[in-house]
N, C-alpha and C positions, 0 to 999 in steps of 0.2 A: 394706406388710410383705413383699410378694413382688415383688422387683425385676424389672420387665419383664413381670410376669404379673398376671392378675386372677383371684381365686377366685370362681367362679360356682356357685350352688346351683340344682340342677334343680327344676322344679315337682313337687309331690307326684304320684306315679303314673308319672312319666317315668323310664324306665330309663336308666342311665348311658350305654349305647351310643347310645340315641336322642338323648340330650343332646349327646354329642360330634358326631354327624352334623349336628345343628341348628346348633351353634356354628361348625362349620367353614364353613357357608355365609355367615356374617356377614362383610361386607367389613372388612378390616383385621385380621382374626384370623389371624395368621401360623401359630400352632401351637395345638392343643387337646390337652390331656393329662388323663387321669383323676386325681383326688386319691386315690392308692393307699392302701390300708389295710395297716398292718404289724403283725405279731404277734411278740412275743418268743418264741424257742424255749424250750421247757420244759427248764430245766437244774436238776437236783436239787441240794440244798444240802449234800450229803455232802462233808466237808472234803478227802478224798483223791481227789476225782474228777479233779483235774488230772493225776494219775498214770495214769489209765485212758485211754490213747490209743486203745484199741480202740473206745470208744464213738463217737468221731469217724469212725474207719475204716469202721464199719458203719452210719453214719447213724442212730444211736440217738436223738440229740437231736430231730431232726425227727419221728421215729416216736412219741416219747413225747407229743407234742402231741395225738395221736389215740388212743393206746392205751398204758396203763401196766401192763396185766395185771390190772386190777380189774373188768372188765366181766363176766367169767364165771369160775367157780372152775376153776383148773388147778393140777396138782401136778407138780413136777419130781422124779421118783424117782431118787435117786443110788445106782446099783448099784456099790459101791466099798468102801472101807475103813472106812466108818462116819463119820457127821458128829458132831462134838463138840456135844452138845446144850446145853451151857452157854454157848456162844459167843453174845454179845449181839447180833451182827449176823445170827444165824441162828435163835436160840431161838424168837423170835416167829413165824417162818416155818414151823416144823416142824409137821406134821400127825400126830397120833397119836404113837406111840412107835417106836423103832427095831425093825427086824426083821432077825434074823441068820440067814444061810443058809450059813455056813461048814461046817456039819456035813452032809456028803453023804448021811448015813444018815437024815436027817430032812427031809421035804418041807415040814413045817409051819413057820410063822413062830415064831421064838423071840423073845419080847418082854422088854424091860427098861423100867423107868420113865422113864429119861432116855437118849436116844441117846448112845452112847459110840463113841469112835474108836480103832481099832487103831493108827492113825498119821495123819499130817496130810493125806494125799492127798484124801480125800472132803470134808474141811472146806474145803480150797482150791477144789475143784471146785464145791461148793455155793454158795460166795460169788460166783463168777463168774456163775452162772446166775440166782441169786435172793436175794442179800443184801438186807437191809432197806434201802430207798432213800428219799431225800428226808426223812431223819430227823435231819439235822445231825450225823451220826456215820459214821465209817468211809468205806466205798465205796458205789457203787450197783450193784445187780444188774441184769442185762438186763431181767428181768421184775420190776417192783416188787410186783406182786400175787400172783405164783405162790407156792404153798405148797411145802414140801420134805418128802420122805419118805426116810429113811435105810434103805437095803437093804444091810446089811453082809455082805460075802463073805469077809472076811479075819479071822483070829484074830490075837491080839497077836503071835504068833511068826511070822506070815506076811509081815511087812513088811520090805522091804530099804531100803537108803539111798535108792533111787530113789523110794520112796513114803513116806519119812519115818520109817523104822523100822529094825530090825536084821536070810529065804528067801521073796520076795514071790510068792505063788502062791495061786490058787483053782482050782476045777475046773468042768468042764461041768455036773456034777450040781448044784453050788451055784448056778451061773448060771441053769440051767433052773428050779430052785426059785424063785429070785427073780423071773424073768420070768413064770412061771406065777402067782405071787402078784400081781404088778402088773396082769396081765390080769384077774385075778379081782375086783379092786376098782376097775377103771377105770369111770368114770362114776358112782361111788357119791356119795352126798351129802357124804361127808367129803372126798373127793379131787377130785371132778369128773373131767375128762379128765386122763389121765396122759401125761407126756412122760418116757420112760426114757433117762437118760443113762448110757452105759457107757464111761467113760474107763479101760478096761482092754483087754488084748489079748495075743495071741501070734501069731507069724508061721506059722500053720498054716491049713489049709483049714477051712471052717465044718463042724463035726461034724453028722452027720445028726440026732441027737436034739435038738441045740441049734437047728437050723433048724426042726424041728417046733414047738418052743416059740415061736419067733419068728413063725412063720406064724400060730399061734393068737392071739398077742398083737396082731399086725397086724389080724386079723379082728375082734378085740375093740375096735379103735380106738386102741390104744397107738401113739404116735409114738416111734420108736426111733432114737437118735443114738449114734454111737460114734467114738472116736478112731481115725484111720486107722493110727496107729502111728508110732514114732520109730526112725529108722536101720534100717529093715527092707528086705528086698528086695521085699516084696510087702505089700499092705494086710492088716492083721491081722484075725484073727477076734476078736470078732463083727462087726467093721465090714465084712467081706467077705461076710456072710450076706445073703441076699435080704431086702428090706424094711427093712434098716438103712441109714441115711444115714451114710456115712463122711465124716469131717471132717479135712482137712489143716490145716497151720499156716502163717501168714504173719508177716512182721515189720512194723515200723512204716512201712516204705516199700512195703508191699504186694508184697514179693518172697517167694517160697516159702522158708520156713525150711529151713536146711540139713538138719535132721533129719526133715522131713516125708515120710512114706512115699507113694509114688506107685503107680499101677496102673490096670487097666481098670475097676475098681469106681468110681474117681474119675470116669472119663469117663462111666460109665453113670448115676451118681446122686449123685456126691460134691459137696461144697462146701468152701470154705476160710474160715477166720476167724483173727484174730490169735492167735498162740501163743508169742510171744517177749516176755519181760518183762511178763507179765500180772499186775497187782497185785490181790491178793485176800486173803480171810480166812485166818487161820492158827489153830493151836491156842493156847489160853490167851488168847483175845481179841486175838491179834496179827494182823499183816498181813505179807505177803511177796510178793516177785516170784516167778513160777513160769514155767517154760518147758516146752513139749511140746504135742502134739496133745491130750493129756489136758485142756488148758485152752482149746483151741480148741472142742472138742466142747460144753462147757457154755454157751459163747456161743451156739451154734446151738440148744441145748436151750432156753435162755431166750428166744431168738427164736421158736422154735416155740410156746412158751407164750403169747407175745404174740399170735400169729396165732390160736391157738385161743380165747384170751380174747375176741378181737374177733369170731370166727365159730366157735362151738363145734359147728356142724353139719358142718364139714369132716371128711372121712375122713382117715386117716393118710396115704394116698397123695396126696390133694389138698393136704395141708399141705406135703409134700415138693415137689410140683410148683410150688406157689406160691413157695417159697423158691428153687428153681432158676431159675424164669422171671424172677424179679426181681433175680437176682444180677448183680453187675458183672463182666463178663468180664475175665479176666486171662490173660497168656501168649498162646498161639496162639489164633486166632479160633475161637470155639465151644468146646464141652466138650473137655477134654483130660485126659490121665492125670496131669498135675501139679496143676493148680488145679481140676480137676473143672469145674463149671459157673460157677465164679468165687467171688469174695468176697461174702458175704451183704450185702444192703442192706435193712435192716429197714424204713426209710421206704417204699421202692419196693414192698415186699411188702404193707404195709398199704394203700397206695394201690391196688395191683392187686386186693387183696381187696375193697376198697370199690367200685371202679368197673369192674373186669373188663378194664381196658385201661390202658396207660401212654402212649398216644398223646398227644402234646403236653404231657406232664407236665413242669412246671418247678418243682415244689414243693421241689426240693432246692437251689434257688438262694438259699440263706440263709446268714447268718453268725451265729456264736454266740460268747459269752464264758463261760469257766468257770474257777473255780467262781463261781456266781452265786446268792446274794450273795458278794462278795469281802470276807472278814473280814481287815482289815489286821493285827490282833493274832495271827491264826492262820495265814493263808495267805501264802506268800512272794511270790506272783505271780498274775496273772490271764492266761489264755491266750486268744487270739482264733483262730478258725478259719473258713475259708470253703471252698466246694466245691473239691475237689482237681482238678477238670477245668479250673479257671481258673488261668492262669499268675500267678505272684507277681512278675513283672517290674514294676518301678516301685512296689513296695509302700510305702504310707504309711498309718498309722492315726492318725486324729485323734479325740481324746476331748474331748467338750464337756459342760458342765453344762446343766441344763434352761433356763438363761437364754440359751443359745447361745454362751457364752464358751468359747474354746479353753483347755482345761486342760493338755493335753500332746499333742505330736505325736511318734510313734515310727516306726521303720522296721523293726521286728521284730514277731513275733506274741506277744511276752511283755512285760507291763508290770509294774513294781514298785509301782505305786500312788502314785508321787510326781508332783507337778505340775511346771511349768516352773521353779519356784524351788527345787526340791529338797525341798519339804515334802510330807508325806503329804496326799493329797486328803481333802476333807471327806466325811462320811457322808450321801450323797445319791444320787439316781438320775443316771446318766450316759448319754449317747448316744455310741456310737462309730461312726465312719465308716471303712470300709476302702476304700482307693483303690488300684487297680492299673491298668496300661496297658490291660488287657482289659475290666475290669468293676469296678463299685463296689457296696459292700454297706453296710447300716446295721443297727444293733441297739441294745439297751439292757442295762444291768447296774446293780447297786446296790453301793455300798461301805458297809460297816459297820465302824466302828473297834473 
């Protein structure tokens, strides 16, 4: 069955490495290789996942094999225009009820039975971070298990076209009230640890009273993420406040988005994540593409939620350090004012959290196929991906059935589900083999008619 090779089973109690050393001493054994074990990357079955290029860019698929956000309770608090509580991709993720802070004269939380949206911005942000995932519906959030909390800072009349409505403004007082509230409920049985996403900003210095509230929230253990800003001369507030992680935006080629704001805060503690054509939830159970660092920030917020779920004992500063130390450097070598510490790498971060080191780490050398399963009646295509560090020169993808028969060979990363005769392939498990001049990869996927 193995041309030129013989499969050998080691005796009970003998380690693989010992067996290899023993077999190499046998005369006539030209080569000895381990019978490697392969695992399929965990790819959620959400039908629109093929539109979410960001998941591949940040290495989410590999990360989800180890943590989907369900190990410990974590809540992503969205300090924004209000999440639409009836959205089916978000309703089941909401914890408690919405809390409105747009009245600067009231420091207390104003509650309603169902979270309501002043406009679409927060609903889009929430979906990026923590939409319901692997539920055969819609998109996949970065953290499958994280809960959501709607902290609404905007009244219906506060929304401009930029955030989905008709004068878009909130105040330091409203933001401070919301931050103080998040800090007061952090680590409660209802919310668990809180990650505060702030996809809002203004090109001004961080106000003194706002910094005081942020300091207290950091001490309480709240991880704070904020959009760096769009088309500004400097990193916006609150992203420029101490203890807040500013997030810039990249495109599908890992280039800095034309609108992404830069500055020394990025060098000091910033990160980047995809922010161009981010597909996410919208009002009235819809979906939409969104641009801006507003949608890069919740990718990082969902990422932080995964880390905390895996290790809830980490302080807010340790979470930030872990995300920065595991990032993939972009632009000039080392941290810089454009890309910060680089684009987040979720898989590397979880590995670093688990082992304390990335020395010799080769866990990213895997290929995936998505959506998986591939529903022929619903999905137009299946997309294959492999590590971006490997050149695509000489690319060939061979698709086999479980009997080892070649079903189709293609020379692109997209397959329409048809075999070599032009008919749609049968509903079974398939093995794909990606071959390049530099390296080969293998994986599995399922087709369902």
